[in-house]
LUMRORO-925752 format. One record per residue (C-alpha): residue in three letters; x, y, z. Coordinates in steps of 0.1 Angstrom, whole numbers, plus 5000, padded with zeros to 4 digits. Each point is the difference from the previous one (the first is absolute). Layout:
N
  resn    px    py    pz
   ALA     X     Y     Z
...
//
This chain:
191
  resn    px    py    pz
   MET  7945  1231  1386
   LEU  4985  5025  4974
   GLU  5001  4975  4972
   HIS  4979  4974  5019
   LEU  4974  5034  5005
   ASP  4970  4991  4977
   LEU  4992  5037  4995
   ASN  4972  4992  4978
   TYR  4986  4977  5030
   LEU  5006  5028  5025
   LEU  4977  5025  4979
   ALA  4972  4975  4994
   THR  5000  4991  5034
   TYR  5005  5030  5019
   GLY  4998  5028  4974
   TYR  4965  5017  5012
   TRP  5005  4994  5035
   ALA  5035  5023  4993
   VAL  4977  5026  4976
   PHE  4976  5003  5030
   ILE  5028  4999  5030
   GLY  5022  5025  4977
   CYS  4971  5025  4992
   LEU  4981  4996  5033
   LEU  5036  5018  5013
   GLU  5010  5021  4971
   GLY  4999  4983  4968
   GLU  5011  5014  4966
   THR  5029  4982  4996
   ILE  4985  4964  5010
   LEU  4964  5013  4978
   ILE  5025  5007  4970
   LEU  5017  4965  5005
   GLY  4969  4987  5001
   GLY  4989  5017  4968
   VAL  5030  4981  4982
   ALA  4994  4966  5013
   ALA  4966  5006  4988
   HIS  5012  5004  4969
   GLN  5020  4971  5002
   GLN  4969  4981  5008
   VAL  5014  4992  5032
   LEU  4976  5015  5017
   LYS  4967  5012  4986
   LEU  4994  5041  4993
   LEU  4966  5006  5022
   PRO  5005  4980  5026
   VAL  5033  5021  5002
   ILE  4977  5033  4998
   ALA  4977  4986  5023
   TYR  5023  4987  5029
   ALA  5019  5035  4998
   SER  4967  5021  4999
   LEU  4986  4978  5031
   ALA  5036  5006  5021
   GLY  5007  5036  4987
   MET  4962  5007  5012
   LEU  5006  4979  5034
   GLY  5035  5020  5009
   ASP  4981  5033  4996
   GLN  4965  4994  5022
   LEU  5025  4988  5023
   LEU  5022  5027  4998
   PHE  4971  5025  5003
   TRP  4987  4986  5026
   ALA  5030  5002  5016
   GLY  4994  5037  4995
   ARG  4967  5001  5014
   TYR  5008  4988  5034
   PHE  5036  5008  5003
   GLY  5009  5030  4978
   ASP  4997  5024  5027
   ARG  5029  4986  5015
   LEU  5019  4981  4975
   LEU  4999  5029  4973
   PRO  5020  5028  5026
   ARG  5024  4973  5001
   LEU  5010  5002  4965
   HIS  5023  5026  5005
   LYS  5021  4990  4967
   LYS  4967  4996  4978
   GLN  4984  5036  5009
   ALA  5001  5011  4968
   ALA  4988  4971  4982
   ILE  4969  5003  5029
   ASP  4997  5038  4992
   LYS  4997  4993  4963
   ILE  4973  4969  5003
   THR  4980  5019  5023
   THR  4999  5029  4976
   LEU  4988  4977  4971
   ILE  4977  4984  5025
   HIS  4985  5035  5008
   ARG  4998  5013  4961
   HIS  4992  4969  4982
   PRO  4990  4966  5024
   THR  4990  4980  4974
   VAL  5028  5003  4977
   SER  5024  4999  5034
   ILE  4984  4963  5007
   PHE  5008  4991  4967
   SER  5032  5014  4992
   VAL  5015  4996  5033
   ARG  5014  4961  4987
   PHE  5017  5020  4966
   LEU  5020  5023  5019
   TYR  5033  4989  5011
   GLY  5007  4998  5036
   MET  4959  5009  5007
   ARG  4990  4963  4997
   LEU  5005  4991  5036
   LEU  4995  5034  5017
   GLY  4976  5010  4980
   PRO  4966  4979  5013
   MET  5013  5008  5033
   VAL  4996  5032  4997
   ILE  4968  4999  4978
   GLY  4989  4978  5035
   ALA  5006  5030  5021
   SER  4983  5020  4980
   ARG  4970  4989  5011
   ILE  4984  4993  4961
   SER  4973  4974  4998
   PRO  5012  4963  5002
   LEU  4977  4991  4979
   LYS  5009  5030  4972
   PHE  5042  4984  5006
   ALA  4986  4970  4995
   CYS  4984  5000  4966
   ILE  5024  5025  4990
   ASN  5030  4977  5006
   ALA  4986  4969  4985
   ILE  4999  5020  4965
   GLY  5038  5011  5010
   ALA  5007  4968  5010
   LEU  4990  4986  4968
   VAL  5011  5029  4975
   TRP  5037  4993  5016
   ALA  5001  4962  4998
   THR  4988  5003  4965
   LEU  5024  5024  4990
   PHE  5032  4985  5017
   ALA  4990  4961  4991
   SER  4996  5014  4963
   ALA  5028  5018  5000
   GLY  5024  4968  5011
   TYR  4978  4983  4975
   TRP  5011  5022  4971
   ALA  5033  5003  5016
   GLY  5000  4956  4998
   GLU  4995  5010  4966
   PHE  5025  5023  4989
   LEU  5024  4977  5015
   GLN  4990  4970  4983
   ARG  5007  5019  4970
   VAL  5034  5013  5007
   LEU  5013  4967  5017
   GLY  4978  4971  4983
   ASP  4989  4972  5029
   LEU  4998  5015  5034
   LYS  5003  4969  5020
   PRO  5041  5001  5004
   TYR  4998  5039  5009
   ARG  4970  5000  5025
   LEU  5021  4999  5033
   PRO  5024  5034  4978
   ILE  4967  5018  4990
   ALA  4984  5000  5036
   LEU  5032  5005  5019
   GLY  5006  5030  4975
   VAL  4964  5014  5006
   VAL  5010  4998  5039
   GLY  5035  5015  4993
   VAL  4982  5034  4980
   VAL  4972  5004  5023
   VAL  5025  5001  5032
   ALA  5023  5023  4978
   VAL  4974  5023  4992
   GLY  4986  4999  5034
   LEU  5032  5006  5016
   ILE  5003  5031  4977
   ARG  4971  5018  5004
   HIS  5007  4993  5038
   TYR  5035  5017  4998
   ARG  4985  5027  4977
   SER  4974  5005  5027
   LYS  5024  5000  5029
   ARG  5022  5023  4976
   ARG  4969  5027  4997
   GLN  4993  5001  5044
   PRO  5018  5024  5015
//
C-alpha cells in the first residue's frame, strides 16, 4: 500500500490544506514540514506562509472571541492551567501589546493565551491588528526554518525524495518527544 502512495501528489494536492488545518489547530510541526516541502518545490514558500498566517490568525481570533464571551465561565474551570492563566494575565496587564504579539511563541500558551486575552477586555480591533502581525511573523519564521532545514538535509543526504516520509515522521517524533519531556518536567515541578 505505501509503495503505491505518491507522496509528491498528496503534498501538491493537499499540502496547502494540511498547512492551513494544521496551523489552525497549532501548527509549528506542519509549518516546518511545509517549509521543507517548499524547499523541495512541491509547495511554494509564499503560499505556505500565507495559508499558515491566515490559519494562525483565524484560530487565535476564534479563541479570543471564546474568551470574550465565555471566559468568565470557562477559565475558572481550567484549574490545572491556573499558573499559565496567571502568567498571561500578568503579562497582559504589564505589556498588553507584547502579550498579544508574543503569546503564540510561548510554549503552552498558544491555545490558552488568546482566550485569556479575550477575557481581559482588550479591544477586539487592537487584538486583530497585532494578532495579524504576530501570525505573519510566526508563519514566516517557522516556514523559513523548515525551508532552511530542507536545504541542510539536502546537503547532508542529497536527493530528499526517498527520505520525505522518514523526515516527516522524524520531525513529528522530535516534536512529540520534546512536548512529552516538557509535560513530564512541568508535572514534576507541581506540588
